[in-house]
C-alpha positions as CSV (number, residue, x, y, z in Angstrom):
1,M,-19.0,0.8,7.1
2,K,-16.9,-2.3,7.0
3,K,-16.2,-5.1,4.6
4,I,-17.2,-8.3,6.2
5,G,-16.0,-11.7,5.0
6,F,-15.3,-15.1,6.3
7,L,-12.0,-16.8,7.0
8,S,-11.8,-20.6,6.7
9,F,-8.9,-22.9,7.8
10,G,-10.5,-25.7,5.8
11,H,-10.1,-28.3,8.6
12,W,-11.1,-31.9,7.7
13,T,-11.2,-35.1,9.6
14,P,-12.7,-38.5,8.9
15,S,-14.5,-38.4,12.3
16,P,-18.2,-39.1,12.0
17,Q,-18.8,-36.0,14.0
18,S,-17.4,-33.8,11.2
19,K,-19.3,-32.7,8.2
20,T,-16.0,-32.2,6.4
21,R,-14.4,-35.6,6.3
22,S,-11.9,-35.4,3.4
23,A,-9.7,-33.0,1.5
24,S,-12.3,-33.1,-1.3
25,D,-15.0,-32.1,1.2
26,A,-12.9,-29.2,2.4
27,L,-12.3,-27.8,-1.0
28,L,-15.7,-28.3,-2.5
29,Q,-17.5,-26.9,0.6
30,S,-15.2,-23.9,0.5
31,I,-16.5,-23.1,-2.9
32,D,-20.1,-23.6,-1.9
33,L,-19.7,-21.4,1.2
34,A,-18.2,-18.6,-0.9
35,V,-21.2,-18.8,-3.2
36,A,-23.6,-18.8,-0.3
37,A,-21.7,-15.9,1.4
38,E,-21.9,-13.8,-1.8
39,E,-25.7,-14.5,-2.0
40,L,-26.0,-13.3,1.7
41,G,-24.3,-10.0,0.9
42,A,-20.9,-10.8,2.5
43,D,-17.9,-9.0,1.0
44,G,-15.1,-11.6,1.2
45,A,-14.2,-15.3,1.1
46,Y,-10.7,-15.9,2.6
47,F,-8.7,-19.0,3.2
48,R,-5.8,-19.9,5.5
49,V,-2.9,-22.0,4.2
50,H,-1.2,-24.7,6.3
51,H,1.1,-27.3,5.0
52,F,1.5,-30.9,6.3
53,A,-2.0,-30.6,7.9
54,R,-5.5,-31.8,7.2
55,Q,-6.4,-28.3,6.2
56,L,-6.4,-26.1,3.1
57,A,-2.9,-26.1,1.6
58,S,-2.8,-25.3,-2.1
59,P,-4.6,-22.0,-2.4
60,F,-4.5,-21.1,-6.1
61,P,-6.7,-23.9,-7.5
62,L,-9.3,-23.1,-4.9
63,L,-9.1,-19.3,-5.5
64,A,-9.5,-19.8,-9.2
65,A,-12.5,-22.1,-8.7
66,V,-14.1,-19.6,-6.3
67,G,-13.4,-16.8,-8.7
68,A,-15.1,-18.7,-11.5
69,K,-18.2,-19.5,-9.4
70,T,-18.7,-16.0,-8.0
71,R,-19.1,-12.5,-9.5
72,R,-18.8,-9.9,-6.8
73,I,-17.2,-11.2,-3.6
74,E,-13.5,-10.6,-2.8
75,I,-11.5,-13.8,-2.7
76,G,-8.3,-14.1,-0.8
77,T,-5.9,-15.7,1.6
78,A,-5.0,-15.0,5.2
79,V,-2.3,-16.0,4.9
80,I,0.2,-17.8,2.7
81,D,3.5,-18.7,4.4
82,M,6.2,-17.2,2.1
83,R,8.9,-19.4,3.5
84,Y,7.4,-22.2,1.3
85,E,6.9,-20.2,-1.8
86,N,8.8,-19.7,-5.1
87,P,7.8,-16.1,-5.8
88,L,8.1,-16.4,-9.6
89,Y,5.8,-19.4,-9.8
90,M,3.5,-17.7,-7.3
91,A,3.3,-14.5,-9.4
92,E,2.1,-16.6,-12.3
93,D,-0.5,-18.5,-10.2
94,A,-1.7,-15.3,-8.6
95,G,-2.0,-13.5,-11.9
96,A,-4.0,-16.3,-13.4
97,A,-6.4,-16.5,-10.4
98,D,-6.9,-12.8,-10.4
99,L,-7.7,-12.7,-14.1
100,I,-10.2,-15.5,-13.7
101,A,-11.9,-13.6,-10.8
102,G,-11.9,-10.3,-12.7
103,G,-9.5,-8.5,-10.4
104,R,-11.1,-9.6,-7.1
105,L,-8.0,-11.3,-5.6
106,Q,-6.9,-10.0,-2.2
107,L,-3.7,-11.9,-1.5
108,G,-2.6,-12.2,2.2
109,I,1.0,-13.4,2.7
110,S,3.3,-13.6,5.8
111,R,6.5,-15.1,7.1
112,G,4.4,-17.9,8.6
113,S,3.4,-19.3,12.0
114,P,4.0,-22.4,14.1
115,E,4.0,-25.5,11.9
116,Q,3.0,-29.2,11.9
117,V,6.5,-30.3,11.2
118,I,10.0,-29.1,12.0
119,D,11.2,-26.6,9.4
120,G,8.7,-27.7,6.8
121,W,10.0,-25.3,4.2
122,R,13.2,-27.4,3.9
123,H,11.1,-30.2,2.4
124,F,10.0,-27.7,-0.3
125,G,13.6,-27.0,-1.2
126,Y,14.2,-23.7,0.6
127,R,17.0,-23.0,3.1
128,P,18.0,-19.7,4.5
129,P,21.6,-18.8,3.6
130,E,24.2,-18.2,6.2
131,G,23.3,-15.3,8.5
132,E,19.6,-15.3,7.5
133,S,16.7,-16.7,9.6
134,D,13.7,-18.5,8.1
135,A,11.6,-15.3,8.8
136,D,14.2,-13.3,6.9
137,M,13.8,-15.7,4.0
138,G,10.1,-15.4,4.0
139,R,10.3,-11.6,3.9
140,R,12.9,-11.8,1.1
141,H,10.5,-14.1,-0.9
142,A,7.8,-11.5,-0.4
143,E,9.9,-8.7,-1.7
144,V,10.7,-10.6,-4.8
145,L,7.0,-11.3,-5.4
146,L,6.2,-7.6,-4.9
147,E,8.7,-6.6,-7.5
148,L,7.5,-9.2,-10.0
149,L,3.9,-8.0,-9.6
150,R,4.9,-4.5,-10.9
151,G,5.0,-6.1,-14.3
152,Q,8.3,-4.8,-15.4
153,G,10.4,-6.9,-17.8
154,F,13.6,-8.4,-16.4
155,A,14.4,-11.5,-18.5
156,Q,16.6,-11.4,-21.6
157,P,14.6,-12.8,-24.6
158,N,16.0,-15.6,-26.7
159,P,17.1,-14.2,-30.1
160,R,15.6,-17.3,-31.7
161,P,12.4,-17.8,-29.8
162,M,9.7,-20.4,-30.5
163,F,7.1,-17.6,-30.6
164,A,7.5,-13.9,-31.4
165,N,8.2,-11.8,-28.4
166,P,7.2,-8.2,-27.7
167,P,10.1,-5.8,-27.7
168,G,12.4,-5.4,-24.7
169,L,12.9,-7.5,-21.6
170,L,10.2,-10.0,-20.8
171,R,8.0,-10.2,-17.7
172,L,6.2,-13.2,-16.2
173,E,2.8,-13.9,-17.7
174,P,-0.1,-13.8,-17.1
175,Y,0.2,-10.4,-15.7
176,S,-2.8,-8.9,-13.8
177,E,-2.7,-5.1,-13.5
178,G,-3.6,-3.8,-10.1
179,L,-2.8,-7.0,-8.2
180,R,0.3,-5.4,-6.6
181,D,-2.0,-3.0,-4.7
182,R,-4.0,-5.9,-3.3
183,I,-1.2,-7.7,-1.5
184,W,-1.6,-7.9,2.3
185,W,0.9,-8.7,5.0
186,G,0.0,-10.7,8.1
187,A,2.0,-8.8,10.7
188,G,2.6,-10.4,14.1
189,S,4.5,-7.3,15.5
190,N,4.5,-3.6,15.3
191,A,7.9,-3.7,13.6
192,T,6.6,-6.0,10.8
193,A,3.5,-3.8,10.4
194,T,5.8,-0.8,9.8
195,W,7.9,-2.8,7.3
196,A,4.7,-3.8,5.4
197,A,3.6,-0.2,5.3
198,K,6.9,0.9,3.8
199,L,6.6,-1.7,1.1
200,G,3.0,-0.6,0.3
201,M,1.2,-3.7,1.5
202,N,-2.1,-3.7,3.2
203,L,-2.3,-5.0,6.7
204,Q,-3.9,-8.2,8.0
205,S,-3.8,-8.4,11.7
206,S,-4.9,-11.8,13.0
207,T,-6.2,-13.3,16.2
208,L,-2.7,-13.4,17.7
209,K,0.3,-11.0,17.9
210,D,3.5,-10.6,19.8
211,D,2.7,-9.5,23.4
212,E,4.7,-6.3,23.3
213,T,3.1,-4.3,26.1
214,G,1.1,-6.6,28.3
215,E,-2.1,-4.8,27.5
216,P,-5.3,-6.5,26.3
217,F,-5.1,-8.0,22.8
218,H,-7.5,-5.6,21.1
219,V,-5.6,-2.6,22.6
220,Q,-2.3,-3.9,21.3
221,Q,-3.8,-4.7,18.0
222,A,-5.3,-1.2,17.7
223,A,-1.9,0.3,18.5
224,Q,-0.4,-1.9,15.8
225,I,-2.9,-0.6,13.2
226,R,-2.2,3.0,14.1
227,T,1.5,2.4,13.9
228,F,1.0,0.9,10.4
229,R,-1.1,3.8,9.2
230,A,1.4,6.4,10.6
231,A,4.3,4.6,8.7
232,W,2.1,4.5,5.5
233,K,1.4,8.2,5.8
234,E,5.1,9.0,6.3
235,I,6.1,7.1,3.2
236,G,3.5,9.0,1.2
237,H,2.0,6.2,-0.9
238,G,-0.5,7.4,-3.5
239,R,-3.4,5.3,-2.2
240,Q,-5.1,4.6,1.1
241,P,-4.2,1.3,2.7
242,R,-6.7,-1.3,3.9
243,V,-6.6,-3.1,7.3
244,S,-8.3,-6.2,8.3
245,V,-8.7,-8.0,11.7
246,S,-9.9,-11.6,12.3
247,R,-12.4,-12.5,15.0
248,S,-14.4,-15.6,16.1
249,I,-17.9,-14.2,16.6
250,F,-21.0,-16.3,17.2
251,P,-24.5,-14.8,17.8
252,L,-26.5,-17.2,20.0
253,I,-29.8,-17.3,18.3
254,D,-31.1,-20.9,18.1
255,D,-30.5,-24.2,19.8
256,R,-27.6,-25.1,17.6
257,D,-25.7,-21.9,18.5
258,H,-26.2,-22.5,22.2
259,A,-25.2,-26.1,21.9
260,Y,-22.0,-25.4,19.9
261,F,-20.9,-22.1,21.5
262,G,-23.1,-21.2,24.5
263,R,-21.3,-23.1,27.2
264,D,-17.5,-22.5,26.9
265,G,-17.0,-19.2,25.1
266,Q,-13.5,-17.9,25.3
267,E,-14.1,-14.5,27.0
268,E,-10.5,-13.8,28.0
269,D,-7.3,-13.3,26.0
270,Q,-4.8,-16.2,26.1
271,I,-1.0,-16.1,26.4
272,G,1.2,-18.6,24.6
273,F,4.5,-18.9,22.8
274,I,4.7,-19.2,19.0
275,D,8.4,-20.2,19.3
276,Q,10.9,-20.6,22.1
277,K,11.5,-16.9,22.4
278,T,8.3,-15.1,21.3
279,R,5.5,-14.6,23.8
280,A,2.2,-14.1,22.0
281,I,-1.2,-12.9,23.0
282,F,-4.3,-14.6,21.5
283,G,-7.5,-12.6,21.2
284,R,-10.7,-13.7,22.8
285,G,-13.7,-15.1,21.0
286,Y,-17.2,-13.7,21.2
287,A,-20.3,-15.8,21.7
288,A,-23.5,-14.2,23.2
289,E,-27.1,-13.3,22.4
290,P,-27.1,-10.5,19.8
291,D,-27.8,-7.6,22.2
292,R,-25.0,-8.5,24.5
293,L,-22.7,-9.3,21.6
294,I,-23.2,-5.9,20.1
295,E,-22.2,-4.2,23.4
296,E,-19.1,-6.4,23.7
297,L,-18.0,-5.7,20.2
298,R,-18.4,-1.9,20.7
299,K,-15.5,-2.1,23.1
300,D,-13.1,-3.8,20.7
301,E,-10.7,-1.1,19.7
302,A,-9.0,-3.0,16.9
303,I,-12.3,-3.7,15.1
304,A,-13.1,0.0,15.3
305,E,-9.7,0.8,13.8
306,S,-10.1,-1.6,10.9
307,D,-12.0,-1.3,7.6
308,S,-12.4,-5.1,7.0
309,L,-13.5,-7.9,9.4
310,L,-12.8,-11.5,8.7
311,L,-15.0,-14.0,10.6
312,T,-13.3,-17.2,11.4
313,I,-15.9,-19.9,10.7
314,P,-16.1,-23.5,12.1
315,N,-16.0,-25.1,8.7
316,Q,-16.4,-28.7,10.0
317,L,-19.9,-27.8,11.1
318,G,-20.9,-27.6,7.4
319,V,-21.8,-25.0,4.8
320,A,-25.4,-24.5,6.0
321,Y,-24.4,-23.7,9.6
322,C,-21.5,-21.5,8.6
323,A,-23.8,-19.5,6.3
324,H,-26.2,-19.2,9.2
325,V,-23.5,-17.7,11.3
326,I,-22.5,-15.2,8.6
327,E,-26.1,-14.2,8.0
328,A,-26.8,-13.7,11.7
329,I,-23.8,-11.3,11.9
330,L,-24.7,-9.4,8.7
331,K,-28.4,-9.0,9.7
332,Q,-28.5,-8.9,13.5
333,V,-25.2,-7.5,14.6
334,A,-23.5,-5.5,11.9
335,P,-26.3,-2.9,11.4
336,A,-26.4,-2.0,15.1
337,L,-22.7,-1.3,15.1
338,G,-22.8,0.8,11.9
339,W,-20.9,-1.8,9.9
340,R,-23.8,-2.0,7.5
């Protein structure tokens, strides 16, 4: 059995070919799709965060709105770039969103990915100190966030406060118990997967990773997941970790599916560079009639290793079409693979 959710980048463009033509459209349609996905029986509604782009950027208002409109579905991110984040402010926002959702927040964070602008985090007021890279800074912000989410007091109270304080040092409020165990790290390498395991974060493995062995993407990703689980077991955390992978999967059922995805499906992994030094491998997409799709997905080792699958959806095709894709996977693909 797997948890199956969708992952939206929330693209928008004023083009007449797009059904998502403004930031307002992207946000409101994201809420509508989460509601529709819950009604279809999906398990999660996840959103990607990109700054300086015509995409979703400020996750917590959206997560809170989705949490208020739904009752069962997990809500989350995959991922928030921690180079841009004030972890104290983020702990407050995350606690509030989780309380609104009744403890359903699954917060995916990471050191970030290639950006729309050069060193965008500098515009947000962050700068790595001497001897620290921007990736180091992102991981440091993450460690501060994790510590804050433990809910321990750390701030000395004012002896003459405006309002009465509880005894002892003060923590950030609102505090949502259990959220610390629902933080995920988007790992691009085996080393950062091991680091995430040591800190007790769940693992989000995306559609790209560092090309560390030259093997097919799904084989490298499966090895990354096994490395993560081995490190988790060695540390001896008191709970079982969760692992998600993201995939673009499109069952070709009707004329719309064939028109959108039936002609130029990406059936091979791609190689690229996420910075000047890092060679990355990008996983293939899947688009085929359900019977063939099922057979292809059986061979994906990383999906087999994971417990959660995030379906990247083409949000600019509209809520109705994205819901159609999710429903087709839930009803015509997942049962045959034992995911349902």
